C-alpha positions as CSV (number, residue, x, y, z in Angstrom):
1,X,139.2,240.4,77.4
2,X,142.3,242.0,79.0
3,X,143.2,245.6,77.9
4,X,146.2,244.2,76.1
5,X,144.0,241.6,74.3
6,X,141.6,244.5,73.4
7,X,144.7,246.7,72.1
8,X,146.1,243.8,70.0
9,X,142.6,243.1,68.5
10,X,142.5,246.8,67.4
11,X,139.7,247.8,69.8
12,X,139.5,250.7,72.0
13,X,141.3,250.0,75.3
14,X,142.3,251.6,78.4
15,X,146.1,251.3,79.4
16,X,145.7,253.5,82.5
17,X,146.0,251.6,85.7
18,X,146.4,248.4,83.7
19,X,149.0,246.4,85.7
20,X,150.3,244.3,82.7
21,X,150.6,247.1,80.2
22,X,152.0,249.3,82.9
23,X,154.8,246.9,83.8
24,X,155.6,246.3,80.1
25,X,155.8,250.2,79.4
26,X,158.0,250.9,82.3
27,X,160.3,247.8,81.5
28,X,160.7,249.2,78.0
29,X,161.3,252.9,79.2
30,X,163.9,251.6,81.7
31,X,165.8,249.8,78.8
32,X,165.4,253.1,76.5
33,X,167.0,255.0,79.4
34,X,169.8,252.6,79.9
35,X,170.3,252.7,76.1
36,X,170.3,256.6,75.9
37,X,172.9,256.8,78.8
38,X,175.5,254.6,77.0
39,X,178.4,256.4,75.4
40,X,178.0,256.8,71.7
41,X,180.6,254.5,70.6
42,X,179.7,251.9,73.1
43,X,178.4,249.7,70.0
44,X,178.6,246.4,71.8
45,X,176.3,247.3,74.8
46,X,174.0,249.3,72.6
47,X,173.6,246.4,70.3
48,X,172.7,244.1,73.2
49,X,170.2,246.6,74.5
50,X,168.6,247.1,71.0
51,X,168.2,243.2,70.9
52,X,166.4,243.2,74.1
53,X,164.2,246.4,73.2
54,X,163.1,245.7,69.7
55,X,160.9,243.0,68.6
56,X,163.4,242.0,65.7
57,X,165.9,243.7,63.5
58,X,168.1,242.8,60.7
59,X,171.9,243.3,60.1
60,X,173.4,246.8,60.4
61,X,170.9,248.5,62.6
62,X,172.0,251.8,64.1
63,X,169.8,254.1,66.3
64,X,171.2,257.2,67.7
65,X,170.3,258.4,71.1
66,X,168.1,259.7,72.5
67,X,165.6,256.9,71.3
68,X,162.1,256.0,72.9
69,X,159.5,253.4,72.4
70,X,156.6,252.3,74.5
71,X,156.7,248.5,74.3
72,X,159.7,247.7,71.9
73,X,158.3,244.3,71.2
74,X,156.0,245.7,68.5
75,X,158.9,247.3,66.6
76,X,160.5,245.3,63.8
77,X,163.3,246.5,61.4
78,X,164.9,245.2,58.2
79,X,168.5,245.2,57.4
80,X,170.5,248.6,57.0
81,X,168.1,250.5,59.3
82,X,169.3,254.0,60.6
83,X,167.4,256.2,63.0
84,X,169.0,259.6,63.8
85,X,168.7,261.3,67.1
86,X,165.3,261.8,68.8
87,X,163.4,259.0,67.3
88,X,160.1,258.1,69.1
89,X,157.9,255.2,68.4
90,X,154.7,254.8,70.2
91,X,154.2,251.1,69.5
92,X,150.9,250.0,70.9
93,X,150.4,248.3,67.6
94,X,153.0,246.8,65.1
95,X,155.5,249.2,63.6
96,X,157.2,247.4,60.7
97,X,160.3,249.1,58.8
98,X,161.6,247.4,55.7
99,X,165.2,247.1,54.4
100,X,167.3,250.3,53.7
101,X,165.1,252.6,55.8
102,X,166.8,256.0,56.8
103,X,165.2,258.2,59.3
104,X,166.5,261.8,59.7
105,X,166.5,263.5,63.3
106,X,163.4,264.3,65.4
107,X,160.9,261.8,63.7
108,X,158.0,260.1,65.4
109,X,155.8,257.1,64.6
110,X,152.7,257.0,66.5
111,X,150.2,254.2,66.5
112,X,148.3,255.5,69.4
113,X,145.3,257.6,69.0
114,X,142.2,258.8,71.2
115,X,138.5,258.9,70.3
116,X,136.9,262.1,69.3
117,X,134.2,261.5,72.2
118,X,135.2,263.8,75.1
119,X,134.0,261.2,77.7
120,X,135.9,258.3,76.3
121,X,139.1,260.5,75.9
122,X,138.7,261.9,79.4
123,X,138.5,258.3,80.5
124,X,141.8,257.4,79.0
125,X,140.5,255.3,76.3
126,X,142.6,254.8,73.1
127,X,143.2,252.8,70.2
128,X,146.4,251.6,68.3
129,X,146.8,251.0,64.6
130,X,149.8,249.6,63.0
131,X,152.3,251.6,60.8
132,X,154.2,249.9,58.1
133,X,157.3,251.5,56.1
134,X,158.5,249.6,53.2
135,X,162.0,249.1,51.8
136,X,164.3,251.9,50.5
137,X,162.6,254.7,52.3
138,X,164.1,257.9,53.3
139,X,162.1,259.9,56.0
140,X,163.1,263.6,56.4
141,X,163.8,265.6,59.7
142,X,160.8,266.3,61.9
143,X,158.4,263.8,60.1
144,X,155.4,262.6,62.1
145,X,153.7,259.3,60.9
146,X,150.1,258.9,62.4
147,X,148.2,255.7,63.3
148,X,147.4,253.3,60.6
149,X,149.7,254.6,57.8
150,X,151.6,252.5,55.2
151,X,154.4,254.1,53.4
152,X,155.3,252.1,50.3
153,X,158.6,251.1,48.9
154,X,161.1,253.6,47.3
155,X,159.7,256.5,48.9
156,X,161.0,260.0,50.1
157,X,159.1,261.8,52.9
158,X,160.0,265.4,53.0
159,X,161.2,267.1,56.1
160,X,158.5,268.3,58.5
161,X,155.6,266.3,56.8
162,X,152.7,264.9,58.9
163,X,151.8,261.6,57.3
164,X,148.0,261.0,58.0
165,X,147.1,258.7,55.0
166,X,148.9,256.0,53.1
167,X,151.8,256.9,50.7
168,X,152.0,254.8,47.5
169,X,155.5,253.4,46.3
170,X,157.9,255.0,44.2
171,X,157.1,258.7,45.0
172,X,158.3,261.9,46.8
173,X,155.6,263.2,49.2
174,X,155.7,266.1,51.8
175,X,153.6,268.6,53.5
176,X,151.0,269.0,56.3
177,X,149.1,267.0,55.5
178,X,151.6,265.0,53.6
179,X,150.8,264.5,49.8
180,X,152.5,263.0,46.8
181,X,154.5,265.7,45.0
182,X,155.7,263.4,42.1
183,X,156.9,259.9,41.0
184,X,160.6,258.9,41.4
185,X,162.4,258.2,38.2
186,X,163.7,254.8,37.6
187,X,167.2,256.2,38.0
188,X,166.2,257.6,41.4
189,X,164.9,254.3,42.5
190,X,168.3,252.4,41.6
């Protein structure tokens, strides 16, 4: 198997010095660099570059600069998606955002992780686990979402949270590690 095939199968893989993955990452980084250099009001060119960077996106997608991702093609966003400044998506695995997702500044979504084994880690071995964010989700400033996490529909993640485990739907959660604080009311979920 190639390193990319191992990655996509959810196995440990080594992206270091892998030509195929290196080309893909550098291509995406170049596109992100171009995106980040565009004037804020250059909506036409920003939209064209997002079409080229992201795997897919719905209507009304807005991503404020700076924005960075590794491959781009593993990122899909639904309708009415907004990501504020300094959004980082390490998308070795799929990262899916539903409809009506709002991301505050300085947030990160990290599918990449490294083994506990020192020898494997020092050899550059890593893994990638998908992240899924449901519909009608608000993610507060400075949130970090770790590999393999699913955040349900109608969720608020409080600022500064580190999300290491799945978050069920219809709740407000926050903290490090992120924990459910309370259920949202029917009125709050309208």
